[in-house]
C-alpha positions, 0 to 999 in steps of 0.5 A: 512542477508547481509547489504550493504552500502548506502547513508542515505538522507531518504525520505524527498526529491525525489533527496535524495531518488534517491541517496539512491537507486542508491548507493544501487544498485552496492553494492547489485549487488556485494554482490549478485554476491558473494553469489549466486550459480547455481540454487538458487532462488532470489526474487527481491522485489520492492521497491527500483525501478528497483532493478530487473536490477542489480539482473537480471545481477547477476542471469544470471551470476550465473545461478540462478532463478529470481522471481520478486515481484512487489509492484509497477510499475516503471517508470510508477508510477513516470511518473504519478506523474510528475517526468520528468526523468521518461518521454520521452526517459529516461522513455521509456529506463527505462521501456524497461530495466525493461521489459527485467527483467520481460521477463527473470524472471521465474515468476513475482508476482503482487498484483492484476489483474490490475497490472497483466494486465498492465505487460501483455500489456508489452509483459509478458506471462500469464505463467510468471504472478502470483497474490499474494495479500499483507496481514496482520497478523491476529493473531497480528491484531484482532478486539477489540470486548469487551475491550475498546481501550486504545488509545481513552483515551490516545489521548482524543478521548473518545466518538468521532466518529473517521475517521482514516487514517493510513499509508503513506501520500505519493504522490500517495494519494489524500487528497483534498476530505478528507480535504473538508469533514473535513471542511463540518463536522467542526460543527459535534463536535462528528466527528474527523479525525485522521491521523496516519503516515508520508510521502511526503504530511504530512507537506502540510496536517498540513499546510492546516489544520491550514490554514482552522482552522480545529479543528476536525483533529488530527495528530499522528506519526507512531505507533510501531508494537506492538501497531498496534492492538489498533491503527488500531482498534481505528477508527470507519471507515478507509479512503484509497485514491489513485489517479486514474492514479495510478491504475494498478501500485499500490495497497494500502497495508494499506487495509489489516491491516484495514481488519484484524482490522475489520473496515469499509473502505471508499475508495477515488479513481477510482470506477473501480479500484483494491481496489474498486472491493474488497470493492464492492465484499465484501460489507465492505465499500463505494467507492467515486470518488475524489472531491465528498466530499459531498458523503463522508460526507453523508456516515460518518454521516450515519455510525456514526448514524447506529452502526448496519451497522458499525458492519455489515461492520466490520464483512464482512471485517474481514471475507474477510480478514480471507478467502483471505488476512491473512498471512497464505494464502500468506505464503502457496502460496509462499511456493508452488511457491518457492518449484516449482522452486526449484524442477525445478532446 
């Protein structure tokens, strides 16, 4: 592990985050150039965005092998979120530079079929694209089948039907539908909405909850890794949201921990999106279009009143996880992938 210097403005502002990125790039290039040897395999993983550009230069100079691991597509994500610097001529230039690194790579690993299609449309050949979904640790995170969840007592949620959202409260996620559902359910006193995490929209969400006087919404911070087993298994149903314009550029990684926990899921986003297809294929939850809060309310009430249905959804999502998204599957795929490149070099 080689640590490099960067500024430390953090995630509180977009400008500070960009400064952090662009102070990281030159130092990362310098260290990589110094340690690389001919034939080495370098995996350039986003985030940060466009890291493949300095990595590609170092790889080319040293005669190494480049593997891009794309967690999202930049600048498309930024442009879809309204960042002006990612649109127009600057956006086209950034996309062109990024595309050169995709074409130069031996392979580009993406998270799903829609992301694969998006980079193929940029002129990347089929042979250079491999789909490897993200994953969770199925040994660390398992369904709590018998023992009570201690967080229910600690957070005063005993006897409640808990609707959970766990993870980044970021710009790419849609929360208006959830807030409206919480409003419609404010008199269902046994239903509680629980947000675990932080992010760009955290302060706005708290302000909206206060403005709307929603006493059925609770906020908790990110939980340490050793508590994920109980924090992810606490909700009776998990919420995941994604702006429809993000499809093909982002895949919500929180799904895999939820699947490991064996919890049903309600996805708010595009009905023809990556995650929607997974949920529909494995019949482990429901897909709801943004702004259709009444449908979300109906589903939550149905799930609250039908423990057998809830258990069936949970069983199906855990089976889907074990067969497709457990860490051991991804590690095996990566071992084969890297081994193939090392053999070639």
